Structure formats: C-alpha cells, structure tokens
VEXKOLDO-811560 format. One record per residue (C-alpha): residue number from 1; x, y, z. Coordinates in pm, 1 decimal, decimal comma, padded with zeros to 6 digits, always signed. Layout:
<recs>
{rec NUM; {X; Y; Z}},
...
</recs>
This chain:
<recs>
{rec 1; {-04813,6; -00667,6; +00911,9}},
{rec 2; {-04801,5; -00889,6; +00603,8}},
{rec 3; {-04529,1; -01152,9; +00589,3}},
{rec 4; {-04279,3; -01122,3; +00301,3}},
{rec 5; {-04413,9; -01292,0; -00009,7}},
{rec 6; {-04763,4; -01310,5; +00141,1}},
{rec 7; {-05029,8; -01116,9; -00045,8}},
{rec 8; {-05228,8; -00875,0; +00172,6}},
{rec 9; {-05585,8; -00977,0; +00249,4}},
{rec 10; {-05730,2; -00662,5; +00091,8}},
{rec 11; {-05570,7; -00756,3; -00241,1}},
{rec 12; {-05708,8; -01111,2; -00221,3}},
{rec 13; {-06052,5; -00950,8; -00183,6}},
{rec 14; {-06046,1; -00657,9; -00424,4}},
{rec 15; {-05863,5; -00826,2; -00716,2}},
{rec 16; {-06130,7; -01096,5; -00774,8}},
{rec 17; {-06400,8; -00830,1; -00732,7}},
{rec 18; {-06252,8; -00607,8; -01004,4}},
{rec 19; {-06177,0; -00898,7; -01236,6}},
{rec 20; {-06515,2; -01070,4; -01207,0}},
{rec 21; {-06694,6; -00736,2; -01235,1}},
{rec 22; {-06519,5; -00675,3; -01566,4}},
{rec 23; {-06602,4; -01024,7; -01695,6}},
{rec 24; {-06973,2; -00935,0; -01701,9}},
{rec 25; {-06890,1; -00702,4; -01991,0}},
{rec 26; {-06626,2; -00923,0; -02153,1}},
{rec 27; {-06866,8; -01219,2; -02170,0}},
{rec 28; {-07079,2; -01015,4; -02411,9}},
{rec 29; {-06809,4; -01067,6; -02676,4}},
{rec 30; {-06844,1; -01443,8; -02628,4}},
{rec 31; {-07223,7; -01430,8; -02647,4}},
{rec 32; {-07213,7; -01229,7; -02970,6}},
{rec 33; {-07021,3; -01509,9; -03142,0}},
{rec 34; {-07172,0; -01799,0; -03336,8}},
{rec 35; {-06998,9; -02045,6; -03104,6}},
{rec 36; {-07253,0; -02211,8; -02869,1}},
{rec 37; {-07229,3; -02101,3; -02506,1}},
{rec 38; {-07161,4; -02456,0; -02387,7}},
{rec 39; {-06863,0; -02481,4; -02621,3}},
{rec 40; {-06727,7; -02136,6; -02536,4}},
{rec 41; {-06731,0; -02210,6; -02163,5}},
{rec 42; {-06557,4; -02541,2; -02237,9}},
{rec 43; {-06281,2; -02362,5; -02431,4}},
{rec 44; {-06248,5; -02111,1; -02147,9}},
{rec 45; {-06182,3; -02373,2; -01882,6}},
{rec 46; {-05965,2; -02584,8; -02111,2}},
{rec 47; {-05735,3; -02285,0; -02160,6}},
{rec 48; {-05757,2; -02208,3; -01787,3}},
{rec 49; {-05643,3; -02560,3; -01701,1}},
{rec 50; {-05345,9; -02533,4; -01937,0}},
{rec 51; {-05245,3; -02196,8; -01788,3}},
{rec 52; {-05276,7; -02330,3; -01432,4}},
{rec 53; {-05064,4; -02632,1; -01522,9}},
{rec 54; {-04799,7; -02398,3; -01665,0}},
{rec 55; {-04817,6; -02186,9; -01347,2}},
{rec 56; {-04767,8; -02494,9; -01131,1}},
{rec 57; {-04462,8; -02595,1; -01333,9}},
{rec 58; {-04323,5; -02242,1; -01307,4}},
{rec 59; {-04372,7; -02252,7; -00930,6}},
{rec 60; {-04201,4; -02590,8; -00914,6}},
{rec 61; {-04517,3; -02756,5; -00782,1}},
{rec 62; {-04601,8; -03109,3; -00895,0}},
{rec 63; {-04929,7; -03161,1; -01076,3}},
{rec 64; {-04967,5; -03506,9; -00926,4}},
{rec 65; {-05259,5; -03554,8; -00690,3}},
{rec 66; {-05351,7; -03857,1; -00475,6}},
{rec 67; {-05605,8; -04088,2; -00634,7}},
{rec 68; {-05884,5; -03985,5; -00395,4}},
{rec 69; {-05826,2; -03618,0; -00483,4}},
{rec 70; {-05917,2; -03679,6; -00847,3}},
{rec 71; {-06267,6; -03777,3; -00738,4}},
{rec 72; {-06306,6; -03442,3; -00564,5}},
{rec 73; {-06151,3; -03259,3; -00859,6}},
{rec 74; {-06383,1; -03433,8; -01105,6}},
{rec 75; {-06687,0; -03350,6; -00892,7}},
{rec 76; {-06570,0; -02989,8; -00861,6}},
{rec 77; {-06519,1; -02957,5; -01235,3}},
{rec 78; {-06861,5; -03097,2; -01316,0}},
{rec 79; {-07062,2; -02901,2; -01057,6}},
{rec 80; {-06872,4; -02571,7; -01022,4}},
{rec 81; {-06705,4; -02504,3; -01355,0}},
{rec 82; {-06955,2; -02685,6; -01579,2}},
{rec 83; {-07291,3; -02698,4; -01400,8}},
{rec 84; {-07263,8; -02358,8; -01233,0}},
{rec 85; {-07162,1; -02162,6; -01543,0}},
{rec 86; {-07404,1; -02346,2; -01771,5}},
{rec 87; {-07692,5; -02283,8; -01529,9}},
{rec 88; {-07611,9; -01912,1; -01499,8}},
{rec 89; {-07608,1; -01862,5; -01876,6}},
{rec 90; {-07931,0; -02058,0; -01916,4}},
{rec 91; {-08101,1; -01881,8; -01624,2}},
{rec 92; {-08039,7; -01540,2; -01779,5}},
{rec 93; {-08246,9; -01648,4; -02078,2}},
{rec 94; {-08554,4; -01658,3; -01852,6}},
{rec 95; {-08496,0; -01407,6; -01571,0}},
{rec 96; {-08310,7; -01075,1; -01543,6}},
{rec 97; {-07940,6; -01089,3; -01463,2}},
{rec 98; {-08009,4; -00879,6; -01154,8}},
{rec 99; {-08215,1; -01159,8; -01000,3}},
{rec 100; {-07929,5; -01403,0; -01061,9}},
{rec 101; {-07686,8; -01157,6; -00899,9}},
{rec 102; {-07905,8; -01119,9; -00590,9}},
{rec 103; {-07943,3; -01496,2; -00551,3}},
{rec 104; {-07566,6; -01540,5; -00574,7}},
{rec 105; {-07532,0; -01307,0; -00278,7}},
{rec 106; {-07692,9; -01583,6; -00074,1}},
{rec 107; {-07363,4; -01772,2; -00099,8}},
{rec 108; {-07249,1; -01568,9; +00202,0}},
{rec 109; {-07504,7; -01740,2; +00424,0}},
{rec 110; {-07476,7; -02082,9; +00259,0}},
{rec 111; {-07099,2; -02079,7; +00293,2}},
{rec 112; {-07127,2; -01974,3; +00657,7}},
{rec 113; {-07371,5; -02257,4; +00729,1}},
{rec 114; {-07165,3; -02526,3; +00556,5}},
{rec 115; {-06840,8; -02404,6; +00717,3}},
{rec 116; {-07008,0; -02426,6; +01058,5}},
{rec 117; {-07142,7; -02775,0; +00986,7}},
{rec 118; {-06813,8; -02910,4; +00850,9}},
{rec 119; {-06549,7; -02726,9; +01051,6}},
{rec 120; {-06741,9; -02549,2; +01328,1}},
{rec 121; {-06621,4; -02210,2; +01204,0}},
{rec 122; {-06807,3; -01944,7; +01407,5}},
{rec 123; {-06995,2; -01656,9; +01244,8}},
{rec 124; {-07074,2; -01344,0; +01445,4}},
{rec 125; {-07415,6; -01179,1; +01456,3}},
{rec 126; {-07250,0; -00859,4; +01334,8}},
{rec 127; {-07124,7; -01038,5; +01024,7}},
{rec 128; {-07466,9; -01189,0; +00949,6}},
{rec 129; {-07645,9; -00856,7; +01004,3}},
{rec 130; {-07398,1; -00663,2; +00789,8}},
{rec 131; {-07410,9; -00928,6; +00516,8}},
{rec 132; {-07790,9; -00905,3; +00516,2}},
{rec 133; {-07760,7; -00529,7; +00467,0}},
{rec 134; {-07522,8; -00583,3; +00174,8}},
{rec 135; {-07762,6; -00827,9; +00007,5}},
{rec 136; {-08047,7; -00580,4; +00056,7}},
{rec 137; {-07832,5; -00313,7; -00106,8}},
{rec 138; {-07778,6; -00535,0; -00412,6}},
{rec 139; {-08154,1; -00603,8; -00425,2}},
{rec 140; {-08224,8; -00227,5; -00429,0}},
{rec 141; {-07977,1; -00177,7; -00713,0}},
{rec 142; {-08158,0; -00433,5; -00926,1}},
{rec 143; {-08508,7; -00356,6; -00800,6}},
{rec 144; {-08656,5; -00265,4; -01144,0}},
{rec 145; {-08536,0; -00599,6; -01282,6}},
{rec 146; {-08660,5; -00789,0; -00978,2}},
{rec 147; {-09002,0; -00624,9; -00999,7}},
{rec 148; {-09040,1; -00731,1; -01363,8}},
{rec 149; {-08924,2; -01089,6; -01313,8}},
{rec 150; {-09268,9; -01223,9; -01226,7}},
{rec 151; {-09411,0; -01108,5; -01559,9}},
{rec 152; {-09186,2; -01346,1; -01751,1}},
{rec 153; {-09354,0; -01673,8; -01855,5}},
{rec 154; {-09056,9; -01893,2; -01761,1}},
{rec 155; {-08955,3; -01705,7; -01446,2}},
{rec 156; {-08992,8; -02015,7; -01228,3}},
{rec 157; {-08754,5; -02209,2; -01452,1}},
{rec 158; {-08503,9; -01924,8; -01445,1}},
{rec 159; {-08532,0; -01900,1; -01069,0}},
{rec 160; {-08475,1; -02273,0; -01032,5}},
{rec 161; {-08168,3; -02265,5; -01256,5}},
{rec 162; {-08029,8; -01969,4; -01064,4}},
{rec 163; {-08074,5; -02140,3; -00730,4}},
{rec 164; {-07918,2; -02458,5; -00871,9}},
{rec 165; {-07617,5; -02252,5; -00985,0}},
{rec 166; {-07575,6; -02105,8; -00637,3}},
{rec 167; {-07593,5; -02445,7; -00466,1}},
{rec 168; {-07342,4; -02615,4; -00696,9}},
{rec 169; {-07108,0; -02316,5; -00666,8}},
{rec 170; {-07114,2; -02359,9; -00287,8}},
{rec 171; {-07061,3; -02736,0; -00314,0}},
{rec 172; {-06776,9; -02702,9; -00564,7}},
{rec 173; {-06605,3; -02438,8; -00354,9}},
{rec 174; {-06610,8; -02662,1; -00049,0}},
{rec 175; {-06473,2; -02957,8; -00246,1}},
{rec 176; {-06173,6; -02739,1; -00333,8}},
{rec 177; {-06127,6; -02626,0; +00027,7}},
{rec 178; {-06150,9; -02985,5; +00152,3}},
{rec 179; {-05853,0; -03076,6; -00065,4}},
{rec 180; {-05643,8; -02773,3; +00026,9}},
{rec 181; {-05718,0; -02823,4; +00397,9}},
{rec 182; {-05565,1; -03169,3; +00357,5}},
{rec 183; {-05240,8; -03006,3; +00248,5}},
{rec 184; {-05273,0; -03029,6; -00130,0}},
{rec 185; {-05143,1; -02723,0; -00321,5}},
{rec 186; {-05413,9; -02498,5; -00460,8}},
{rec 187; {-05289,9; -02445,9; -00817,8}},
{rec 188; {-05276,1; -02816,7; -00916,3}},
{rec 189; {-05616,8; -02872,0; -00754,0}},
{rec 190; {-05762,6; -02590,1; -00963,6}},
{rec 191; {-05584,7; -02711,3; -01277,9}},
{rec 192; {-05731,0; -03061,1; -01253,6}},
{rec 193; {-06076,1; -02933,2; -01151,2}},
{rec 194; {-06100,8; -02690,4; -01442,4}},
{rec 195; {-05958,6; -02951,7; -01678,1}},
{rec 196; {-06226,0; -03201,8; -01577,7}},
{rec 197; {-06491,5; -02931,5; -01609,2}},
{rec 198; {-06370,3; -02840,1; -01957,8}},
{rec 199; {-06366,2; -03203,8; -02069,6}},
{rec 200; {-06721,5; -03251,1; -01942,4}},
{rec 201; {-06846,3; -02938,0; -02120,3}},
{rec 202; {-06677,8; -03015,7; -02452,1}},
{rec 203; {-06793,7; -03378,9; -02447,7}},
{rec 204; {-07146,2; -03259,9; -02372,5}},
{rec 205; {-07118,9; -03009,7; -02656,4}},
{rec 206; {-07030,6; -03288,2; -02898,4}},
{rec 207; {-07296,5; -03524,3; -02758,5}},
{rec 208; {-07571,1; -03264,1; -02799,5}},
{rec 209; {-07476,2; -03185,9; -03159,0}},
{rec 210; {-07318,0; -02846,3; -03094,5}},
{rec 211; {-06975,5; -02967,9; -03202,0}},
{rec 212; {-06642,4; -02803,8; -03123,8}},
{rec 213; {-06668,0; -02484,9; -03326,6}},
{rec 214; {-06432,8; -02192,4; -03269,5}},
{rec 215; {-06437,1; -01828,1; -03372,7}},
{rec 216; {-06111,0; -01680,1; -03499,3}},
{rec 217; {-06229,2; -01318,5; -03468,0}},
{rec 218; {-05992,5; -01117,1; -03251,2}},
{rec 219; {-06276,0; -01005,1; -03021,5}},
{rec 220; {-06368,7; -01367,0; -02948,5}},
{rec 221; {-06009,3; -01482,8; -02899,2}},
{rec 222; {-05911,1; -01181,9; -02686,3}},
{rec 223; {-06219,3; -01214,3; -02464,4}},
{rec 224; {-06159,9; -01588,9; -02429,6}},
{rec 225; {-05798,7; -01532,3; -02321,2}},
{rec 226; {-05906,2; -01262,8; -02073,1}},
{rec 227; {-06179,8; -01480,5; -01924,0}},
{rec 228; {-05943,4; -01776,1; -01892,0}},
{rec 229; {-05631,6; -01595,7; -01766,4}},
{rec 230; {-05792,9; -01331,6; -01545,6}},
{rec 231; {-06150,4; -01448,3; -01486,8}},
{rec 232; {-06052,4; -01806,5; -01406,0}},
{rec 233; {-05682,0; -01848,9; -01326,0}},
{rec 234; {-05605,8; -01530,1; -01133,0}},
{rec 235; {-05948,9; -01461,0; -00982,2}},
{rec 236; {-06019,3; -01814,3; -00859,0}},
{rec 237; {-05667,2; -01857,2; -00724,0}},
{rec 238; {-05690,3; -01537,6; -00520,6}},
{rec 239; {-06048,8; -01610,6; -00414,9}},
{rec 240; {-05959,7; -01949,2; -00271,2}},
{rec 241; {-05652,7; -01807,0; -00100,4}},
{rec 242; {-05889,5; -01558,6; +00063,4}},
{rec 243; {-06123,6; -01842,2; +00162,6}},
{rec 244; {-05831,1; -02032,5; +00314,6}},
{rec 245; {-05722,4; -01729,3; +00516,0}},
{rec 246; {-06052,4; -01569,8; +00620,4}},
{rec 247; {-06305,8; -01848,8; +00577,2}},
{rec 248; {-06557,3; -01921,9; +00298,0}},
{rec 249; {-06825,5; -01689,0; +00437,1}},
{rec 250; {-06594,4; -01385,9; +00428,9}},
{rec 251; {-06471,0; -01483,9; +00082,5}},
{rec 252; {-06828,0; -01502,9; -00049,2}},
{rec 253; {-06862,1; -01129,0; +00016,3}},
{rec 254; {-06664,7; -01093,1; -00307,7}},
{rec 255; {-06978,8; -01201,8; -00492,0}},
{rec 256; {-07182,9; -00932,3; -00317,3}},
{rec 257; {-06958,9; -00648,7; -00432,9}},
{rec 258; {-06908,6; -00778,1; -00789,4}},
{rec 259; {-07252,6; -00664,0; -00920,5}},
{rec 260; {-07197,6; -00314,4; -00780,4}},
{rec 261; {-06867,4; -00270,0; -00963,5}},
{rec 262; {-07005,7; -00441,9; -01274,3}},
{rec 263; {-07281,3; -00182,9; -01298,9}},
{rec 264; {-07025,5; +00096,7; -01277,8}},
{rec 265; {-06845,3; -00068,9; -01570,7}},
{rec 266; {-07179,4; -00099,3; -01750,8}},
{rec 267; {-07252,5; +00270,8; -01694,5}},
{rec 268; {-06917,0; +00359,1; -01849,0}},
{rec 269; {-06920,4; +00116,9; -02143,7}},
{rec 270; {-07280,4; +00014,9; -02208,3}},
{rec 271; {-07484,4; +00324,0; -02122,0}},
{rec 272; {-07652,6; +00190,4; -01807,3}},
{rec 273; {-07849,0; +00473,5; -01644,7}},
{rec 274; {-07781,6; +00537,4; -01276,6}},
{rec 275; {-08095,8; +00582,1; -01063,5}},
{rec 276; {-08133,0; +00725,6; -00710,6}},
{rec 277; {-08247,7; +00384,1; -00586,4}},
{rec 278; {-07937,5; +00222,0; -00733,3}},
{rec 279; {-07712,7; +00483,1; -00571,8}},
{rec 280; {-07880,7; +00419,7; -00236,6}},
{rec 281; {-07839,5; +00044,9; -00281,4}},
{rec 282; {-07471,3; +00085,3; -00367,7}},
{rec 283; {-07417,3; +00298,2; -00058,8}},
{rec 284; {-07592,7; +00047,7; +00168,2}},
{rec 285; {-07395,6; -00238,3; +00012,7}},
{rec 286; {-07057,5; -00067,7; +00055,4}},
{rec 287; {-07122,6; +00039,8; +00414,5}},
{rec 288; {-07248,6; -00307,8; +00504,6}},
{rec 289; {-06944,5; -00472,1; +00346,1}},
{rec 290; {-06715,8; -00240,6; +00541,4}},
{rec 291; {-06883,2; -00346,6; +00865,0}},
{rec 292; {-06886,5; -00716,3; +00770,7}},
{rec 293; {-06515,5; -00726,9; +00686,1}},
{rec 294; {-06387,2; -00535,8; +00989,9}},
{rec 295; {-06184,1; -00746,8; +01232,2}},
{rec 296; {-06375,8; -00853,5; +01539,8}},
{rec 297; {-06151,7; -00649,0; +01775,2}},
{rec 298; {-06193,9; -00337,0; +01557,6}},
{rec 299; {-06571,2; -00354,5; +01598,7}},
{rec 300; {-06550,5; -00309,8; +01975,6}},
{rec 301; {-06587,7; +00043,0; +02110,6}},
</recs>
C-alpha cells in the first residue's frame, strides 16, 4: 500500500525513464541551433534552478541551506550538472552515442559500491546478476555502434570523456544524497546545485569566448523549456526520491532502461531501423530489469 500523498515507487522509476528517453530527441533541437552547447546547457540549468526555487516557495519550503551544504551544492553543480553534461556532449563528438549509453549503465555497479562503502547498504547477488544481464542487453542493442568505435581516430579520448562523465555523475549524485540524508529538503538542494552548475557553465562560456548568445526560435525555446522543466526539475526530483527510498543502485537502473525507450522514440521520429539483435537486446534488458527490481521476498520460491 502507498501512503496518502506518497508517490508509488513504480512512478518514481518510470517517469524519469520516459522523460530522459524523450530528451535524447529533444536535445537535437538544441544542437541544431547556433548557440554553443556549453551556453545552452548553462541556460537549461539556470531555468531549472529558477523553476525549482519557485517550486520550493509553492511548497512552503525555505531555500535557505546551512553554510556547509553550499559547499556540497557547489561541488554537485560543477561535477554533475556542468562537468557531466559537458563531457557527454563532447564525448559524442568522438565515439558513438551507444558507447556512452552502455558506459552509463555502469552507474548501477558504481552506485552499489559507493553505497556499500559509505552506508553499508547491502546488494544481493541476484540484483548484481540481473543488472549485468540488463547492461549486456543494452550492449547488444548498440552492438553495431560499439563495433565501429575502434575505427574512430579519437576513440580513446571519447572513451575517457565518457568514463569521466559517469564518475562525476556518481559523485554528484552521492553529494545530493549526503545532504538529504542529513535532513535537508530535496528541492532546495537541487535548486542551489543546478544554480551553481548554471553559473559555472555560463561563466566558462564567457571566459572561453563563446559569450551568452540565445536563440529566439520557437524550437529552441520550446526544447529548452522542456529540458529544464521535465528533463531537469521533474526527472531529477523523482529520481532522487527513488534513490532515497530504494537506494542509489536501484535508482541507477533508470539509466539502463532509458536507452531502450529512447531508441523506440528514435524509431518513431527519426527513422531508426530495428534489427533482430536490437530486439533481442531489448528483451534481455527488460527481463533483467524485471528480475533486478523485484522485492527480495518476491524472488523466493
């Protein structure tokens, strides 16, 4: 039973999956603009921070944080919302997006390891085995891209950037959970973190000569609002609520399912061709995720 006013766990899982899967397509409207990527991501998180601040006010939650919390929020903004997103965009210049997606699936195991080291949260062998099957499924989906990655001249650089993005995403996520585990409300923590990340990105954009350009085209503005309101505010809020309730390792399974749904969106809107290997990979991924997310008592015969 779900307590009144408490969102069901399945919604905390599936909503970020559907939102982040759709952002893979929506980001294309940002990339087609003349605005530099660094600046666009800065605008995205600046708007996200404003929306989160408004949400906190609407909820009657104070935006004030203890002084020590601002250090965590600043670090989170720089590594997770600035470094992570910048590295992903840059990595996809050198390696296929499928390789980046597969590497991000490793967050399941990294999150499980860090949660065990910090808080001694146990992880069952069933969960690890099922998660491995899900990652293998994603690898099968993107196998043609993975097979061609080695032929690219800057593949090592792309691989390094991708791995860097995964690590800082894990670190930033744990900074957020450290603050919320100390009793600080999630929405103000996210508002400050994204605000610091936006400030860092926009200052870096100015310092590197990219400036603070903006595109008034409706496609750019609409995609920016969607990415900020849904891709950042709603998705990250629900994701971290899931991590609080089920643990960071379980929450990271969101990132395993996102590429599967994103490819379905791509097939519908961008003409991606479904292959038998991809179908098999999707099936393995979905079955493995079902096993990984089953309650421990439900797994017993």
